[in-house]
C-alpha positions as CSV (number, residue, x, y, z in Angstrom):
1,M,24.3,28.3,14.9
2,L,23.7,27.4,18.5
3,I,26.6,27.2,20.9
4,H,26.4,25.5,24.3
5,P,29.1,24.9,27.0
6,I,29.6,21.4,28.3
7,P,31.5,21.6,31.6
8,A,34.5,19.3,32.0
9,F,37.2,18.7,34.6
10,N,37.4,21.6,37.2
11,D,37.0,24.6,34.9
12,N,37.0,23.6,31.2
13,Y,34.3,24.2,28.7
14,I,33.8,22.0,25.7
15,W,31.8,24.0,23.2
16,I,29.2,22.1,21.3
17,L,27.9,23.6,18.0
18,T,24.4,22.7,16.6
19,D,21.7,24.3,14.5
20,N,18.0,23.9,14.3
21,D,17.9,22.3,10.9
22,S,20.1,19.3,11.7
23,S,20.8,16.6,14.3
24,Q,24.5,16.9,13.6
25,A,26.9,18.6,16.0
26,W,30.6,19.7,16.2
27,V,32.6,20.2,19.4
28,V,35.6,22.4,20.1
29,D,38.4,21.0,22.3
30,P,36.9,17.8,23.8
31,G,39.3,17.1,26.6
32,D,37.0,14.4,27.9
33,A,34.6,12.2,25.8
34,K,32.2,11.3,28.6
35,P,30.3,14.6,29.1
36,V,30.2,15.0,25.3
37,L,28.6,11.6,24.9
38,A,26.1,12.4,27.6
39,Y,25.1,15.6,25.9
40,L,24.8,14.0,22.5
41,E,22.6,11.2,23.8
42,A,20.4,13.5,25.8
43,H,19.8,15.8,22.8
44,K,19.7,13.0,20.2
45,L,22.6,14.4,18.3
46,T,25.3,12.8,16.1
47,L,28.9,14.1,16.2
48,A,30.0,15.3,12.8
49,G,33.2,17.0,13.6
50,I,35.8,18.2,16.1
51,L,37.9,21.4,16.1
52,I,41.1,21.4,18.1
53,T,42.9,24.6,19.2
54,H,46.1,23.1,20.6
55,H,47.7,19.9,21.8
56,H,47.2,20.0,25.6
57,P,45.5,16.9,27.0
58,D,42.6,18.8,28.6
59,H,41.7,19.9,25.0
60,T,42.4,16.7,23.1
61,G,41.9,13.8,25.6
62,G,38.5,12.8,24.3
63,V,39.2,13.1,20.6
64,A,40.3,9.6,19.9
65,K,37.3,8.0,21.6
66,L,34.8,10.3,19.9
67,K,36.4,9.8,16.5
68,K,36.3,6.0,16.9
69,L,32.6,6.1,18.0
70,F,31.3,8.5,15.3
71,N,33.9,8.4,12.6
72,C,33.7,12.2,12.7
73,H,35.9,14.7,10.9
74,V,38.7,16.1,13.1
75,A,40.6,19.3,12.2
76,G,43.4,21.1,14.1
77,P,47.1,21.8,14.3
78,A,49.1,20.1,11.6
79,H,51.4,18.1,13.9
80,L,48.6,16.2,15.6
81,V,48.8,13.6,12.8
82,K,47.5,10.7,15.0
83,L,44.3,12.6,15.8
84,I,43.3,14.8,12.8
85,D,41.9,14.3,9.3
86,Q,42.5,17.9,8.3
87,A,45.7,19.9,9.1
88,L,45.0,23.6,9.5
89,V,47.3,26.5,9.3
90,D,46.9,30.3,9.5
91,G,44.6,31.7,6.8
92,D,42.8,28.4,6.1
93,T,39.0,28.2,6.2
94,I,36.9,25.3,7.4
95,S,33.2,24.8,7.1
96,V,31.3,23.9,10.3
97,L,27.6,23.2,9.9
98,G,27.5,25.3,6.8
99,R,29.3,28.2,8.4
100,E,32.8,29.3,7.4
101,F,35.5,29.7,10.0
102,E,38.8,31.4,9.4
103,V,41.9,29.8,11.0
104,I,44.1,32.3,13.0
105,A,47.5,31.1,14.2
106,T,48.0,32.4,17.8
107,P,51.3,31.1,19.2
108,G,52.2,31.9,22.8
109,H,50.4,29.5,25.2
110,T,51.7,26.8,22.8
111,L,53.4,27.1,19.5
112,D,50.7,25.2,17.7
113,H,47.7,27.2,19.0
114,L,45.0,28.0,16.5
115,C,41.8,30.2,17.0
116,Y,38.7,30.0,14.8
117,F,36.8,33.1,13.7
118,S,33.5,33.4,11.8
119,S,31.9,36.5,10.6
120,S,28.3,36.6,9.4
121,Q,25.8,39.2,8.3
122,E,22.9,37.2,9.7
123,E,24.4,35.8,12.9
124,D,26.7,36.8,15.7
125,K,30.4,36.9,15.0
126,I,32.2,34.1,16.8
127,L,35.7,33.5,18.0
128,F,36.8,30.2,19.6
129,S,40.0,31.4,21.4
130,G,41.1,28.3,23.2
131,D,43.7,29.2,25.8
132,T,45.0,32.3,24.0
133,L,42.4,35.0,25.0
134,F,40.4,34.5,28.2
135,R,37.8,36.7,29.7
136,G,40.0,39.2,31.6
137,G,43.2,37.3,30.9
138,C,45.4,35.2,28.6
139,G,47.0,31.8,28.7
140,R,50.3,31.0,30.4
141,L,53.3,30.9,28.2
142,F,54.3,27.2,28.1
143,E,56.0,27.3,24.8
144,G,55.9,30.7,23.1
145,S,57.6,34.0,24.0
146,P,55.9,37.0,25.5
147,K,56.3,38.8,22.1
148,Q,54.5,35.9,20.3
149,M,51.6,36.0,22.8
150,L,51.3,39.8,22.6
151,D,51.3,39.7,18.8
152,S,48.7,37.0,18.9
153,L,46.5,38.9,21.3
154,E,46.8,42.1,19.2
155,K,45.8,40.1,16.2
156,L,42.6,39.0,18.0
157,A,42.0,42.5,19.3
158,Q,41.6,43.7,15.7
159,L,38.6,41.6,15.1
160,P,35.2,43.3,15.1
161,Q,34.2,44.8,18.5
162,D,31.0,42.8,18.7
163,T,32.7,39.4,18.2
164,L,31.7,36.9,20.8
165,I,34.6,35.1,22.5
166,Y,34.3,31.5,23.5
167,C,37.4,30.5,25.4
168,T,37.9,27.1,27.1
169,H,38.3,27.9,30.8
170,E,36.2,29.5,33.5
171,Y,39.0,31.7,34.9
172,T,37.1,35.0,34.8
173,L,36.8,35.8,38.5
174,A,40.5,35.0,39.2
175,N,41.5,37.0,36.1
176,Y,39.4,40.0,37.3
177,S,40.9,39.8,40.7
178,F,44.3,40.3,39.2
179,A,43.1,42.9,36.8
180,L,41.7,45.0,39.7
181,S,45.0,44.8,41.4
182,L,46.4,46.8,38.5
183,D,43.4,48.9,37.5
184,E,41.3,49.3,40.7
185,N,39.4,52.4,39.5
186,N,38.3,50.9,36.2
187,E,34.5,51.3,36.4
188,N,33.8,48.8,33.6
189,L,36.0,46.2,35.3
190,I,34.2,46.7,38.6
191,R,30.8,46.4,36.9
192,Y,31.8,43.3,34.9
193,E,33.3,41.6,38.0
194,Q,30.0,42.0,39.9
195,E,28.0,40.7,36.9
196,C,30.3,37.7,36.7
197,Q,30.1,37.0,40.5
198,D,26.4,36.9,40.1
199,L,26.6,34.5,37.2
200,R,29.0,32.1,39.1
201,A,26.7,32.3,42.2
202,Q,24.1,30.7,39.9
203,N,26.6,28.2,38.5
204,L,26.3,29.9,35.1
205,P,29.2,30.6,32.7
206,T,30.7,34.0,32.4
207,L,31.1,33.4,28.7
208,P,31.0,34.4,26.0
209,S,32.9,37.7,26.3
210,K,33.3,40.3,23.6
211,I,36.3,41.9,21.9
212,S,34.9,45.3,23.1
213,I,34.8,44.1,26.7
214,E,38.4,42.7,26.6
215,Q,39.7,46.0,25.2
216,E,38.1,47.8,28.2
217,V,39.3,45.6,31.0
218,N,41.8,42.9,30.0
219,P,45.2,43.9,31.3
220,F,47.0,41.9,28.6
221,L,45.4,44.2,26.0
222,R,46.2,47.3,28.1
223,A,50.0,47.2,28.6
224,H,50.0,50.7,27.0
225,I,48.0,52.1,30.0
226,D,50.4,53.6,32.4
227,Q,48.5,52.6,35.6
228,V,48.3,49.0,34.5
229,S,51.9,48.6,33.5
230,N,53.2,50.7,36.5
231,N,51.3,48.5,39.0
232,A,52.5,45.3,37.4
233,A,56.1,46.5,37.7
234,K,55.5,47.4,41.4
235,Q,54.2,43.9,42.1
236,L,57.5,42.6,40.7
237,D,59.6,45.2,42.5
238,Q,61.0,46.3,39.1
239,E,61.2,49.5,37.1
240,V,58.5,49.7,34.5
241,G,59.4,48.3,31.1
242,K,60.5,50.8,28.4
243,T,58.8,49.0,25.5
244,K,55.3,47.6,25.0
245,D,56.8,44.1,24.8
246,A,58.6,44.6,28.1
247,R,55.5,45.9,29.8
248,F,53.5,43.0,28.6
249,T,56.1,40.6,29.9
250,Q,55.9,42.2,33.3
251,I,52.1,41.9,33.4
252,R,52.4,38.2,32.5
253,K,55.0,37.6,35.2
254,A,52.9,39.5,37.8
255,K,49.9,37.3,36.9
256,D,52.0,34.1,37.2
257,S,52.9,35.0,40.8
258,F,49.6,36.6,41.8
């Protein structure tokens, strides 16, 4: 399976999935149909399907037009009845270009958020994480609670270390700036930030990330590290939280106002 980012809006990525044996393609979270259509035309591809992670317009805005043009299969959260052909819930599987993806419910950013994970002996392990897990960060809590988001992130953190993470926003440098404010001596974080600065200077994506990278540097997976949680509490002028949930909540609030 080949995965390519199609830039959209200011900082979105629409991921397009293809393989060498077919002219068919799938896309993940097409917030805008126009760049998808341009890519399909340029590469002589036909759209066979769409995966949706959650209902926000920058992830779904192009679905109706693409479905109308290609009569493609659309799968995603169950309540999106006007857009989808297949309602997905936690634990379901869906086949994409012959590869099986497991559906993982990850409420937090929104209550309907789904991620898609595929493990393979022959190919890279893949996670489409939408707006749940970013490189160096996590999504804002528009609908879910901090505990829901933490539970969702911990669920993803248990995936194999070498899993490649394809999120849907280019937020990495901003996320790393915040992470460094909490964890300034983290050598891995310093190194990854420089690598990502170099990539962005060439207008290249900083994605995919890996589960192993996120465990090393993502503050939202490191609420148990005293320096990280203590510095978040300081930024809020608060006493550090007594529980993991409280510490995570402080890190999220600190990021919201960073």
